DRENPAVO-557217 format. One record per residue (C-alpha): z, y, x. Coordinates in steps of 0.05 Angstrom, whole numbers, padded with zeros to 5 digits, always signed. Example, Ala and Ser with C-alpha at 12.3 -4.5 7.8 and 13.67 -1.06 7.14 Angstrom:
! DRENPAVO-557217
+00156-00090+00246;+00143-00021+00273;
! end
This chain:
! DRENPAVO-557217
+00000+00000+00000;+00016+00046+00057;-00050+00028+00088;-00087+00051+00026;-00048+00117+00022;-00073+00143+00089;-00147+00141+00071;-00133+00172+00004;-00094+00230+00035;-00151+00240+00085;-00203+00246+00030;-00158+00293-00010;-00152+00338+00052;-00227+00341+00059;-00236+00358-00014;-00185+00414-00010;-00219+00445+00051;-00285+00443+00015;-00255+00477-00046;-00225+00531-00002;-00293+00544+00030;-00327+00545-00037;-00276+00594-00064;-00293+00641-00007;-00368+00634-00024;-00388+00608+00045;-00422+00541+00040;-00475+00510-00004;-00503+00441+00008;-00575+00420+00001;-00602+00351+00011;-00619+00366+00084;-00582+00432+00102;-00516+00464+00090;-00531+00536+00067;-00488+00598+00063;-00492+00642+00001;-00496+00718+00014;-00479+00767-00041;-00532+00819-00056;-00527+00873-00110;-00581+00893-00158;-00574+00961-00194;-00628+00975-00245;-00639+01007-00313;-00645+00941-00349;-00669+00974-00413;-00727+01011-00379;-00795+00981-00369;-00793+00991-00294;-00724+00959-00291;-00745+00899-00331;-00809+00888-00290;-00771+00898-00226;-00715+00849-00243;-00766+00797-00265;-00803+00803-00199;-00738+00802-00159;-00717+00736-00191;-00786+00706-00180;-00786+00729-00108;-00718+00696-00097;-00743+00630-00124;-00810+00634-00087;-00779+00652-00021;-00729+00596-00016;-00779+00546-00044;-00825+00563+00014;-00767+00568+00064;-00722+00510+00047;-00696+00505+00119;-00664+00574+00117;-00588+00571+00124;-00575+00631+00079;-00583+00639+00005;-00580+00706-00029;-00538+00709-00092;-00556+00767-00138;-00502+00807-00173;-00540+00849-00225;-00512+00914-00254;-00542+00957-00308;-00545+01031-00289;-00562+01049-00362;-00610+01105-00339;-00550+01146-00318;-00532+01173-00249;-00457+01162-00258;-00467+01091-00284;-00511+01075-00224;-00459+01102-00176;-00403+01063-00210;-00443+00999-00208;-00458+01007-00134;-00385+01024-00119;-00361+00962-00156;-00411+00918-00120;-00391+00944-00051;-00315+00947-00063;-00303+00886-00105;-00362+00838-00095;-00372+00856-00021;-00447+00854-00026;-00486+00856+00039;-00543+00898+00010;-00564+00931-00056;-00633+00930-00086;-00643+00992-00128;-00629+01038-00162;-00691+01055-00203;-00693+01132-00202;-00688+01182-00146;-00629+01218-00178;-00589+01153-00181;-00608+01135-00110;-00584+01201-00083;-00510+01183-00094;-00517+01108-00082;-00548+01123-00014;-00485+01161+00006;-00443+01100-00013;-00488+01056+00029;-00482+01102+00089;-00407+01104+00082;-00398+01028+00075;-00457+01009+00121;-00490+00971+00064;-00567+00976+00063;-00597+01006+00000;-00668+00983-00015;-00705+01019-00071;-00775+01002-00095;-00783+01059-00145;-00742+01120-00121;-00801+01155-00087;-00773+01225-00082;-00791+01257-00014;-00721+01285-00008;-00691+01215-00001;-00729+01199+00062;-00682+01233+00110;-00666+01213+00181;-00592+01218+00163;-00599+01163+00111;-00603+01107+00162;-00581+01054+00111;-00634+01073+00059;-00701+01036+00057;-00757+01058+00011;-00798+00996-00005;-00852+01040-00035;-00899+01097-00017;-00864+01163-00007;-00883+01211-00062;-00907+01263-00012;-00962+01216+00014;-01003+01225-00049;-01010+01301-00046;-01068+01296+00004;-01106+01252-00044;-01093+01300-00102;-01114+01361-00061;-01177+01325-00040;-01196+01316-00113;-01184+01389-00128;-01224+01410-00067;-01282+01363-00083;-01293+01397-00150;-01281+01468-00125;-01223+01485-00170;-01189+01549-00145;-01126+01547-00187;-01079+01490-00207;-01016+01489-00249;-00965+01433-00235;-00925+01408-00294;-00862+01372-00271;-00795+01348-00296;-00734+01391-00283;-00695+01345-00237;-00694+01324-00164;-00751+01275-00174;-00797+01329-00201;-00775+01387-00156;-00778+01349-00090;-00853+01338-00094;-00874+01410-00111;-00866+01440-00041;-00910+01386-00011;-00961+01393-00067;-00966+01469-00062;-00973+01466+00014;-01030+01416+00008;-01065+01460-00044;-01057+01522-00001;-01091+01486+00057;-01154+01482+00014;-01147+01554-00010;-01126+01535-00080;-01073+01578-00114;-01015+01556-00156;-01007+01615-00204;-00952+01583-00246;-00903+01526-00244;-00889+01492-00311;-00820+01460-00313;-00802+01412-00369;-00728+01394-00381;-00709+01321-00378;-00684+01322-00449;-00738+01369-00475;-00752+01367-00550;-00821+01367-00579;-00814+01440-00597;-00796+01458-00526;-00856+01419-00500;-00902+01453-00550;-00876+01522-00532;-00890+01510-00458;-00959+01483-00472;-00977+01542-00515;-00956+01586-00457;-01004+01548-00412;-01060+01558-00462;-01055+01634-00453;-01070+01626-00379;-01140+01621-00351;-01124+01560-00309;-01144+01493-00341;-01127+01444-00285;-01059+01411-00292;-01022+01361-00248;-00969+01322-00286;-00911+01295-00245;-00855+01261-00284;-00834+01194-00312;-00880+01159-00361;-00837+01167-00424;-00833+01242-00418;-00904+01248-00391;-00934+01211-00450;-00898+01258-00498;-00927+01318-00462;-00998+01290-00463;-00992+01272-00536;-00970+01342-00553;-01026+01371-00510;-01077+01332-00550;-01045+01355-00614;-01051+01429-00597;-01122+01423-00569;-01112+01419-00494;-01148+01352-00488;-01216+01380-00505;-01276+01396-00460;-01260+01442-00402;-01190+01417-00387;-01170+01374-00328;-01107+01330-00325;-01085+01293-00263;-01027+01244-00263;-00986+01229-00201;-00970+01157-00181;-00905+01155-00220;-00946+01156-00285;-01011+01124-00261;-00974+01062-00238;-00943+01046-00307;-00989+01079-00358;-01019+01013-00381;-00952+00989-00406;-00941+01044-00457;-00954+01036-00531;-01026+01033-00554;-01014+01093-00599;-00999+01137-00539;-01060+01115-00499;-01107+01157-00542;-01076+01220-00513;-01094+01198-00442;-01169+01196-00451;-01207+01229-00394;-01145+01236-00349;-01149+01224-00274;-01094+01185-00240;-01074+01172-00168;-01036+01110-00144;-01030+01067-00083;-01085+01016-00076;-01070+00941-00075;-01126+00894-00054;-01140+00837-00101;-01126+00767-00076;-01121+00697-00103;-01046+00698-00088;-01037+00761-00129;-01077+00734-00187;-01036+00670-00189;-00972+00709-00187;-00995+00756-00242;-01007+00696-00288;-00939+00666-00273;-00904+00733-00280;-00936+00746-00347;-00912+00679-00373;-00841+00688-00347;-00835+00760-00370;-00857+00744-00441;-00805+00688-00444;-00750+00735-00420;-00774+00797-00459;-00811+00774-00521;-00809+00844-00552;-00847+00878-00495;-00917+00854-00511;-00953+00912-00476;-00920+00904-00408;-00967+00897-00349;-00950+00879-00278;-00952+00943-00236;-00942+00965-00165;-00867+00975-00174;-00861+00902-00191;-00901+00882-00129;-00858+00926-00085;-00795+00895-00116;-00822+00826-00101;-00839+00844-00028;-00773+00880-00018;-00736+00817-00039;-00776+00776+00011;-00761+00827+00066;-00686+00827+00051;-00683+00751+00051;-00717+00749+00119;-00671+00802+00147;-00608+00767+00122;-00631+00701+00152;-00644+00733+00219;-00579+00773+00218;-00539+00709+00209;-00474+00695+00175;-00426+00703+00233;-00396+00767+00207;-00402+00775+00132;-00335+00808+00121;-00315+00881+00108;-00266+00920+00150;-00214+00954+00108;-00196+01027+00119;-00128+01048+00146;-00114+01092+00085;-00056+01070+00043;-00077+01040-00023;-00024+01077-00061;-00053+01140-00090;-00120+01130-00054;-00186+01134-00091;-00237+01078-00094;-00282+01116-00046;-00227+01124+00005;-00210+01050+00003;-00283+01029+00009;-00292+00978+00065;-00344+00977+00119;-00393+00920+00124;-00394+00887+00193;-00463+00856+00182;-00497+00920+00157;-00521+00946+00224;-00552+00879+00241;-00586+00875+00173;-00619+00944+00179;-00642+00926+00248;-00676+00864+00223;-00705+00901+00162;-00737+00952+00209;-00769+00896+00248;-00794+00858+00187;-00870+00854+00183;-00909+00809+00137;-00966+00811+00087;-00939+00812+00017;-00968+00819-00052;-00974+00895-00044;-01007+00890+00024;-00979+00899+00094;-00904+00906+00088;-00872+00942+00146;-00818+00996+00149;-00829+01056+00193;-00771+01105+00194;-00742+01069+00134;-00804+01072+00089;-00872+01041+00079;-00931+01074+00113;-00983+01113+00075;-01043+01072+00056;-01104+01078+00012;-01099+01113-00055;-01139+01093-00115;-01170+01145-00162;-01174+01120-00234;-01203+01150-00297;-01172+01130-00364;-01223+01112-00417;-01214+01073-00480;-01158+01022-00473;-01169+01014-00398;-01185+01050-00335;-01243+01056-00287;-01237+01063-00212;-01279+01123-00193;-01262+01127-00119;-01211+01121-00064;-01176+01165-00014;-01162+01143+00057;-01124+01182+00111;-01185+01177+00157;-01245+01187+00111;-01216+01225+00052;-01250+01214-00014;-01299+01156-00017;-01336+01123-00073;-01332+01053-00045;-01276+01028-00001;-01295+00999+00066;-01231+00982+00103;-01271+00958+00163;-01300+01028+00174;-01255+01067+00220;-01301+01127+00226;-01270+01195+00224;-01334+01233+00215;-01315+01304+00193;-01384+01313+00161;-01371+01258+00111;-01389+01281+00042;-01336+01262-00010;-01364+01227-00071;-01335+01198-00134;-01366+01157-00188;-01383+01193-00253;-01320+01215-00290;-01312+01220-00365;-01269+01282-00374;-01226+01302-00434;-01271+01316-00493;-01313+01254-00477;-01360+01292-00431;-01387+01281-00361;-01396+01356-00348;-01350+01376-00291;-01300+01427-00317;-01300+01496-00284;-01225+01493-00276;-01211+01556-00314;-01224+01584-00383;-01220+01647-00423;-01150+01649-00454;-01150+01625-00526;-01100+01676-00550;-01156+01724-00571;-01143+01772-00514;-01203+01804-00481;-01207+01820-00408;-01180+01890-00397;-01228+01925-00349;-01202+01987-00313;-01252+02043-00304;-01243+02103-00257;-01252+02173-00283;-01290+02226-00241;-01321+02294-00251;-01383+02289-00210;-01439+02239-00196;-01439+02221-00270;-01502+02180-00260;-01457+02126-00233;-01400+02131-00283;-01383+02180-00339;-01324+02177-00386;-01322+02223-00447;-01249+02231-00467;-01222+02253-00534;-01156+02289-00522;-01137+02286-00595;-01142+02211-00605;-01129+02200-00531;-01185+02150-00529;-01252+02147-00495;-01311+02168-00537;-01360+02134-00491;-01362+02100-00423;-01430+02097-00392;-01467+02100-00326;-01503+02059-00275;-01441+02017-00257;-01427+02001-00330;-01498+01978-00343;-01497+01934-00281;-01432+01901-00303;-01458+01890-00373;-01521+01858-00345;-01479+01814-00300;-01436+01790-00357;-01498+01774-00397;-01520+01728-00340;-01454+01689-00340;-01461+01616-00361;-01407+01627-00414;-01383+01683-00458;-01331+01730-00428;-01301+01779-00477;-01279+01844-00444;-01261+01915-00460;-01263+01979-00418;-01200+02021-00408;-01206+02087-00370;-01154+02099-00316;-01133+02167-00343;-01073+02209-00362;-01064+02230-00435;-01100+02295-00417;-01162+02257-00395;-01152+02268-00321;-01156+02214-00268;-01090+02177-00264;-01096+02165-00190;-01142+02147-00132;-01187+02087-00127;-01132+02052-00087;-01084+02065-00144;-01134+02035-00193;-01143+01971-00153;-01068+01965-00147;-01064+01961-00223;-01103+01896-00219;-01052+01869-00169;-00995+01889-00215;-01029+01855-00274;-01043+01917-00315;-01118+01905-00312;-01157+01841-00307;-01213+01874-00267;-01239+01941-00243;-01311+01963-00256;-01340+02026-00226;-01364+02056-00161;-01308+02021-00124;-01323+02008-00051;-01304+01942-00019;-01257+01960+00038;-01207+01919+00078;-01142+01950+00053;-01161+01939-00019;-01181+01867-00007;-01109+01852+00012;-01090+01859-00061;-01153+01841-00100;-01214+01797-00093;-01282+01832-00094;-01347+01804-00118;-01411+01810-00077;-01435+01882-00072;-01488+01907-00120;-01509+01969-00081;-01529+01986-00010;-01473+01988+00040;-01455+02040+00092;-01432+02111+00103;-01481+02165+00125;-01473+02236+00151;-01515+02288+00116;-01531+02356+00147;-01577+02415+00130;-01646+02418+00161;-01685+02478+00187;-01757+02492+00207;-01759+02500+00282;-01834+02515+00286;-01843+02574+00333;-01896+02626+00314;-01917+02652+00384;-01980+02663+00425;-01967+02605+00471;-01963+02550+00419;-02029+02522+00445;-01992+02500+00508;-01942+02456+00471;-01986+02396+00455;-01984+02374+00528;-01926+02372+00575;-01929+02411+00641;-01940+02349+00683;-02000+02329+00640;-02028+02400+00645;-02022+02399+00721;-02051+02330+00727;-02110+02346+00682;-02126+02410+00721;-02123+02374+00788;-02170+02321+00763;-02220+02373+00737;-02223+02403+00807;-02225+02334+00840;-02281+02309+00795;-02322+02373+00809;-02313+02362+00884;-02334+02289+00879;-02397+02306+00840;-02415+02361+00890;-02408+02312+00948;-02451+02261+00914;-02505+02310+00891;-02507+02362+00947;-02562+02330+00990;-02607+02308+00934;-02598+02358+00877;-02623+02430+00879;-02571+02448+00825;-02515+02436+00875;-02546+02473+00934;-02546+02546+00953;-02497+02595+00981;-02424+02570+00987;-02398+02614+00932;-02453+02590+00886;-02439+02517+00903;-02364+02525+00890;-02377+02560+00824;-02427+02507+00803;-02377+02451+00819;-02322+02483+00778;-02369+02501+00722;-02396+02430+00718;-02327+02398+00718;-02293+02443+00666;-02354+02445+00621;-02345+02371+00609;-02286+02389+00564;-02335+02411+00512;-02393+02370+00539;-02433+02434+00554;-02453+02420+00626;-02528+02436+00639;-02536+02411+00711;-02574+02348+00721;-02540+02290+00755;-02589+02249+00794;-02545+02204+00837;-02525+02138+00806;-02456+02143+00837;-02447+02212+00807;-02470+02188+00740;-02419+02131+00743;-02363+02181+00758;-02385+02230+00704;-02388+02174+00651;-02317+02153+00667;-02293+02225+00668;-02326+02242+00602;-02289+02184+00569;-02223+02209+00597;-02238+02280+00574;-02257+02255+00504;-02190+02221+00495;-02152+02281+00523;-02187+02331+00478;-02180+02289+00416;-02105+02278+00429;-02095+02351+00444;-02131+02372+00380;-02088+02324+00338;-02023+02347+00369;-02040+02420+00364;-02060+02412+00291;-01993+02379+00277;-01955+02435+00312;-01991+02490+00275;-01996+02460+00205;-01937+02412+00196;-01866+02438+00186;-01821+02423+00245;-01757+02404+00208;-01696+02391+00251;-01623+02377+00231;-01573+02431+00246;-01524+02378+00273;-01542+02316+00311;-01475+02294+00340;-01411+02287+00300;-01369+02295+00363;-01396+02366+00369;-01365+02382+00301;-01298+02357+00327;-01303+02399+00390;-01325+02462+00354;-01273+02449+00299;-01325+02458+00244;-01310+02434+00174;-01335+02369+00145;-01339+02349+00071;-01323+02283+00036;-01321+02260-00037;-01254+02270-00070;-01215+02205-00073;-01262+02168-00026;-01239+02124+00031;-01284+02166+00077;-01225+02212+00089;-01193+02157+00130;-01256+02151+00172;-01256+02225+00187;-01183+02224+00207;-01196+02166+00254;-01252+02208+00286;-01199+02260+00307;-01216+02311+00253;-01158+02356+00234;-01135+02361+00162;-01157+02434+00158;-01228+02414+00177;-01236+02368+00116;-01264+02396+00051;-01267+02357-00014;-01323+02359-00065;-01332+02325-00132;-01405+02333-00148;-01473+02344-00114;-01471+02416-00137;-01405+02429-00103;-01431+02397-00039;-01493+02441-00040;-01449+02503-00048;-01406+02483+00011;-01468+02475+00054;-01494+02542+00031;-01430+02577+00053;-01428+02545+00122;-01369+02526+00162;-01354+02597+00184;-01348+02621+00112;-01304+02567+00083;-01360+02517+00074;-01381+02457+00115;-01430+02439+00170;-01437+02365+00151;-01413+02315+00100;-01398+02240+00103;-01408+02197+00042;-01432+02128+00019;-01506+02113+00016;-01514+02113-00060;-01483+02182-00065;-01523+02209-00006;-01589+02183-00035;-01574+02216-00102;-01556+02282-00067;-01619+02282-00024;-01661+02268-00086;-01631+02329-00121;-01642+02374-00060;-01704+02345-00030;-01727+02377+00036;-01662+02415+00049;-01618+02362+00079;-01625+02299+00120;-01582+02243+00148;-01565+02234+00222;-01527+02184+00263;-01476+02155+00263;-01478+02105+00206;-01411+02073+00190;-01406+02003+00161;-01382+01992+00090;-01393+01936+00041;-01420+01975-00018;-01396+01976-00091;-01364+01914-00119;-01323+01891-00179;-01249+01877-00166;-01211+01818-00196;-01141+01790-00184;-01129+01749-00122;-01155+01678-00130;-01190+01693-00196;-01242+01638-00211;-01286+01692-00243;-01303+01720-00175;-01350+01664-00155;-01387+01662-00222;-01393+01738-00226;-01419+01740-00154;-01473+01690-00172;-01490+01730-00234;-01496+01794-00190;-01547+01758-00147;-01587+01740-00209;-01586+01813-00233;-01601+01847-00166;-01659+01800-00151;-01690+01806-00219;-01724+01859-00261;-01659+01882-00295;-01636+01920-00234;-01700+01960-00229;-01696+01978-00303;-01625+02002-00295;-01643+02044-00234;-01701+02075-00270;-01657+02091-00329;-01606+02131-00289;-01645+02157-00229;-01718+02162-00250;-01712+02237-00267;-01694+02254-00195;-01749+02273-00145;-01759+02219-00093;-01765+02250-00024;-01818+02216+00017;-01777+02221+00080;-01708+02250+00080;-01692+02230+00151;-01745+02263+00196;-01751+02245+00268;-01720+02292+00319;-01765+02270+00377;-01814+02317+00414;-01887+02322+00391;-01913+02340+00461;-01958+02290+00496;-01936+02269+00565;-01968+02240+00627;-01936+02172+00611;-01986+02164+00554;-02049+02177+00597;-02034+02156+00668;-02077+02094+00659;-02138+02137+00643;-02127+02181+00704;-02118+02119+00746;-02186+02092+00723;-02220+02159+00736;-02189+02166+00804;-02206+02096+00826;-02279+02105+00803;-02285+02172+00839;-02256+02148+00905;-02298+02085+00902;-02361+02127+00893;-02340+02171+00953;-02328+02111+00997;-02396+02081+00979;-02432+02147+00991;-02397+02158+01058;-02414+02088+01081;-02487+02097+01063;-02490+02165+01097;-02457+02142+01161;-02502+02082+01163;-02564+02127+01159;-02537+02173+01214;-02510+02119+01259;-02552+02143+01318;-02507+02205+01320;-02447+02161+01335;-02481+02109+01378;-02527+02150+01424;-02533+02126+01496;-02561+02186+01537;-02503+02232+01529;-02432+02230+01503;-02413+02295+01468;-02342+02304+01442;-02320+02277+01375;-02313+02346+01347;-02384+02360+01368;-02409+02299+01332;-02371+02319+01269;-02404+02386+01271;-02472+02354+01278;-02458+02306+01220;-02436+02364+01176;-02501+02401+01192;-02541+02339+01175;-02501+02331+01109;-02516+02403+01091;-02591+02389+01097;-02633+02362+01041;-02645+02288+01040;-02721+02283+01047;-02719+02210+01029;-02694+02228+00960;-02745+02218+00905;-02727+02287+00879;-02759+02320+00939;-02818+02274+00955;-02868+02301+00904;-02857+02373+00922;-02861+02359+00996;-02927+02322+00989;-02957+02382+00953;-02933+02429+01007;-02960+02385+01062;-03030+02383+01033;-03035+02458+01022;-02999+02493+01079;-02984+02444+01133;-03025+02427+01194;-03014+02370+01242;-02972+02387+01302;-02951+02344+01358;-02882+02343+01383;-02864+02349+01456;-02792+02368+01465;-02781+02397+01397;-02800+02350+01340;-02832+02397+01289;-02854+02467+01277;-02796+02513+01266;-02829+02547+01208;-02851+02486+01169;-02822+02424+01138;-02883+02383+01156;-02878+02317+01191;-02908+02314+01260;-02977+02285+01271;-02985+02215+01295;-03020+02240+01358;-02957+02276+01379;-02922+02211+01383;-02973+02185+01433;-02960+02243+01480;-02889+02221+01495;-02883+02205+01568;-02827+02155+01554;-02850+02105+01502;-02784+02069+01499;-02740+02128+01482;-02757+02179+01429;-02725+02243+01448;-02713+02299+01398;-02676+02364+01399;-02630+02391+01346;-02622+02463+01362;-02564+02504+01339;-02594+02548+01287;-02574+02581+01221;-02571+02559+01149;-02625+02588+01107;-02619+02608+01036;-02642+02539+01017;-02592+02505+01062;-02644+02484+01115;-02628+02482+01188;-02674+02530+01229;-02681+02537+01305;-02669+02612+01304;-02619+02637+01353;-02604+02608+01420;-02638+02543+01434;-02590+02500+01472;-02611+02433+01446;-02568+02370+01442;-02611+02312+01464;-02600+02242+01436;-02637+02178+01445;-02662+02153+01379;-02718+02101+01386;-02711+02080+01313;-02715+02148+01282;-02782+02167+01252;-02812+02235+01258;-02808+02247+01185;-02732+02253+01189;-02739+02318+01225;-02772+02353+01168;
! end
């Protein structure tokens, strides 16, 4: 009996030890492995759709994980708490799980507001908090080291939303968000992303969490009064569906409106009631993209079956991304707990006395928490939602899917990737970052069942017309004229060039824009301020636009947006002109400059000399006494001016020179005649001022239009205040010019081109414009900053200015004015200079010198025996004298002398023989042939050239002393001595 008692006691001891271990929740036995249970908390809104879907996926993940990892030594045991959609209930549930259940981690809570306090509990107790639906950007802080966001951060979607807005060119967007931490935390990121693409956020629409239908309607009616028609809705689906349903009810789901849902609504919209889906037609949505796979399809089927069994009343529930993230988060936590081990699952208690201490003060600290968060950070696997990996405690941004709600379903119209932006088709293998990529989306069916892309703005539907501010001025009424009734204090009429242009532009708009003109006046009908004051009224919201002769300048563009200009741009200086034509006796000298006169005179003398050289030996007209020859040369040269020369030119070289010279003289005389005619008959108008700096130095007065920005230009040019004179009309400007600067008037005026043109047309021929020209952008229409009307109005301005309408408007207001043919005459000289004719003189000079060189070469060749005689060697000067005497003789070989000489020889000449002297001194006859035979030396023909005198005919005679120079000239014929 004693032997049986020992084994029984041993087995009882083993059973007691096992019971103790089981009571501490440490050991679980499987057929092959002893496992350790680990407590994990789950805090969800169990009555919400996201909570139900999340819990269902968490339970399925737990079962799937351990069925695929049966060898793991840990087993998570879920302790589920209902947060009841309340922040306090969520915090109490988490506190109870940490303090009493000693959970190693908590999955949840559902909302960002609940998570904000639960995260603090996790940090304090070192218990990891893993949320798959609290996507507020404010929760992702570096200080929250024990918080893991198993979802896409809400701020990651703003780039995708801004890309959509940018792709369609919408300039203004109004966010509509819930008034809590979840809604507010996204707005700074969203507005920054919109500002990067130059899109304004003119208004933020905030909806209270517990808003009634009346409050929602009141806010939506307020939005209808605004021109913006692009809205971004960021809130939970229950509240968001109520807003969209009310928007449809009041007419904000018709054509022209744009509604974009953030991922918080796009992810779960398919699970709402069918009655609410009708209000979502045409809406765009953005959500994280999950690639389809066979594993995901199989899980979806299983989940649908399980969920319907657990929640038979939720027939519209669809598996969404929150459920997939919950599933993957459970897998990640199970892996982390397995890798962290079970060596230290206990909590360290605080040293605070339990008496009188609060639950928070007595909260223990998990010893395994640091190890679990380390393993969670290193977890990396491919889950149902895609690649699952924590970076800085949250999932990395991935691809976003753009969907368009139509009917009972949705259509994917495109994707957004961090590298390529908007794309129509997703190609994950393409890693190109081409900045020139053109974003495209599939056709979208917008609200109102239309495919026409909305403009993004509209005319407010509250019946209000655009209030157009109009300046009031006294002068230049062609541009703008306001007739004011002081009794009724209303404008009788508003008309002018600017008004007609604006009316024509509005008629070209692709849609109707109601508007009404309001003069910017005091009750007395006077201008209420300057043009800058008027544009400021647009900035302050008193006017919706400004129409008039408002110039586009930099300081005004800081407060308003201008359209394209509809007039010429620039600022001109206008000055009086005077006739500088001098009525004097020497006006005939002005057509040519002094250097051209001198050059022409020298060439006349030179050409006369060249012709005399070429004609002297062969032409009787160029022979005779020296005075006669000089006079003839000058007479011949200068008579070519009028082509009245009577002397014959027989030399071919001289003819060549004369032809060239006559061509030069023809051009000179014709140019001289034209210039002189212009000087005598045309008015020589010159501006009285050509340099604005001279006005500054002389401290003369300058005028500018009252209220114009030109005053600032003049002050920057160093003009003093006392030098500036204001005028209001062309008539006043003319009076100021008439007085002159010395008598209280002005010497010049600066104004914009349209005003200057009108002034010059009124006073044609009295004023002109001179440099400098200052840059300005012309007249434009002013609208509030960021107004979407600016782009459409600018396009309409182009249509008007490039069409026939603009010409009709100009003819209507300016056709009665005289159009000056040229109101900016040239100030250059009319005199002709040598630089215009030096080519002609060069040709004449080259031709003349060439003729002289040819003549000299021929003459020297004929008289070569003078230079190359062999019997005597006289000095060079002696030879030159002999050559000059020979040149002064007639050339008997010339055909001009042969006929006359033959007649003289037959009638008066007898044959003489030559002994020492070659011919008779009184005749020009050639010697007889017999005289040649009497030469004693047949090899050398000796002749004598005696120093004689020049006869009246230029012949050399032997009179005087006969001291002959004897040369050997065997080649020279006797006829050369005649």
